[in-house]
C-alpha positions in Angstrom: 0.0 0.0 0.0 1.4 3.4 -1.0 1.2 6.2 1.6 -0.1 9.4 0.0 2.3 12.4 -0.2 1.7 15.0 2.5 1.7 18.6 1.4 1.9 21.3 4.1 0.5 24.7 3.2 -1.0 27.8 4.8 -4.7 27.3 5.8 -7.3 29.5 4.2 -10.9 30.4 5.0 -12.2 27.6 2.6 -10.5 25.1 4.9 -12.5 26.0 8.0 -15.1 23.2 7.7 -12.5 20.5 7.0 -10.4 21.8 9.9 -13.4 21.4 12.2 -13.9 17.8 11.0 -10.3 16.9 11.6 -10.3 18.6 15.0 -13.3 16.6 16.1 -12.1 13.3 14.6 -8.7 13.6 16.2 -10.2 14.2 19.6 -12.7 11.4 19.3 -10.2 8.9 17.7 -7.1 9.7 19.7 -8.1 10.9 23.1 -10.6 8.1 23.9 -8.2 6.4 26.4 -7.2 9.6 28.1 -10.5 11.5 28.5 -14.2 10.6 29.1 -17.1 11.2 26.7 -18.1 14.5 28.5 -14.6 15.9 28.3 -14.1 14.9 24.6 -17.5 16.4 23.7 -16.8 19.7 25.4 -13.3 19.8 23.8 -14.5 18.9 20.3 -17.4 21.4 20.6 -14.8 24.3 20.6 -13.7 23.4 17.0 -16.5 24.9 14.9 -16.0 26.2 11.4 -16.8 29.7 12.7 -14.1 29.5 15.3 -11.5 28.4 12.7 -12.6 31.2 10.3 -12.2 33.7 13.2 -8.7 32.3 14.0 -7.8 32.5 10.3 -8.9 36.2 10.2 -6.8 37.0 13.3 -3.3 38.0 12.1 -1.8 36.8 15.3 -2.4 33.2 14.2 -0.4 31.4 11.6 -2.4 28.3 10.7 -1.2 25.5 8.4 -2.7 22.3 7.1 -1.6 19.0 5.9 -3.2 17.7 2.7 -2.9 14.2 1.4 -4.2 13.8 -2.2 -7.1 16.2 -2.0 -8.1 15.6 1.7 -7.2 17.9 4.6 -5.7 15.5 7.2 -4.2 17.7 9.8 -3.8 21.3 11.1 -1.4 23.2 13.2 -1.0 26.7 14.5 1.5 29.2 15.8 0.3 32.1 17.9 3.1 34.2 19.3 5.5 31.8 21.0 2.9 29.1 21.3 2.1 26.0 19.3 -1.6 26.7 19.5 -3.0 23.7 17.6 -1.8 20.3 16.3 -4.4 17.8 15.3 -4.3 15.0 12.7 -7.1 12.8 11.5 -6.9 9.2 12.8 -6.5 8.0 9.2 -3.7 10.5 8.3 -0.6 9.0 6.8 2.3 8.2 9.2 4.4 11.2 10.2 1.7 13.8 9.4 1.8 15.2 12.9 5.6 15.3 12.9 5.6 17.1 9.5 3.2 19.7 10.8 5.2 20.2 14.0 8.4 20.6 12.1 6.7 23.2 9.8 5.5 25.2 12.8 8.9 25.1 14.4 10.5 26.3 11.2 8.0 29.1 11.0 8.8 30.1 14.6 12.6 30.1 13.9 12.0 32.2 10.8 10.2 34.7 13.0 13.1 34.8 15.4 11.3 32.8 18.1 13.8 31.0 20.3 11.4 28.6 22.0 7.9 27.3 21.9 5.3 26.6 24.6 2.3 24.4 24.3 -0.6 22.9 26.2 -0.7 19.2 25.6 -3.6 16.8 26.1 -2.7 13.7 28.1 -2.7 11.5 25.0 -0.2 13.7 23.1 2.4 14.1 25.9 4.6 11.1 24.6 4.5 12.6 21.1 5.9 15.9 22.3 8.4 14.3 24.7 9.9 12.3 21.7 10.3 15.5 19.8 12.3 17.4 22.5 9.6 19.1 24.5 9.8 19.1 28.3 7.1 19.1 30.9 6.7 22.4 32.8 3.7 21.5 34.9 0.3 19.9 35.0 -2.6 22.2 34.5 -6.4 22.2 33.8 -8.0 23.8 30.8 -11.6 25.0 31.6 -14.1 24.1 28.9 -17.8 25.0 28.3 -20.3 23.4 30.6 -18.1 23.3 33.6 -15.8 20.7 32.2 -12.2 20.8 33.3 -9.7 19.1 30.9 -6.4 18.0 32.6 -3.5 19.0 30.4 0.3 19.4 30.5 2.2 22.6 29.8 5.4 21.9 27.8 8.2 23.9 26.3 11.1 23.4 23.8 14.0 25.7 23.0 14.4 26.1 19.2 18.0 26.1 18.1 18.8 28.3 15.1 21.7 28.0 12.7 22.9 31.4 14.0 21.6 33.6 16.8 19.6 36.6 15.8 19.1 39.9 17.6 15.6 40.2 19.1 15.0 36.5 19.5 11.8 35.9 21.4 11.3 32.9 23.8 8.3 30.9 25.0 6.9 32.4 28.1 7.6 30.7 31.4 4.4 29.0 32.3 
């Protein structure tokens, strides 16, 4: 079986509905062993097409997507010094998340950012640990309906080929 090639590109307003589908599918398909149905539903409910369109319209966000053949299979985002999103469809090709993460890290380096922070779901902590992120502390992310999602705050320094003046770093969380 041939694995489809993954193309990483900037997200656009026409991607919002597909981004919402991938967001929900990733939560339901990958977080089942880490969170209960109420937590997953509240979390997935935040990923509406309208929310993604608003994020795309906000110039502080740099959103990218992974496309395999003609299907959007993953999304990631950089907001300031934070990896603000990283979700892949359960049926995405192997390495899709790694490619998206590498693209966000490269975008951050290009902007002179010296390190990234992120809020990881329980199920994604091993993924980030394997890619050089370190745990800062455990936390809770409040969600609609009084749901509290246990998460992990993580950071990673980004090494550039050469230091640049004005390098920004991930906040101490």
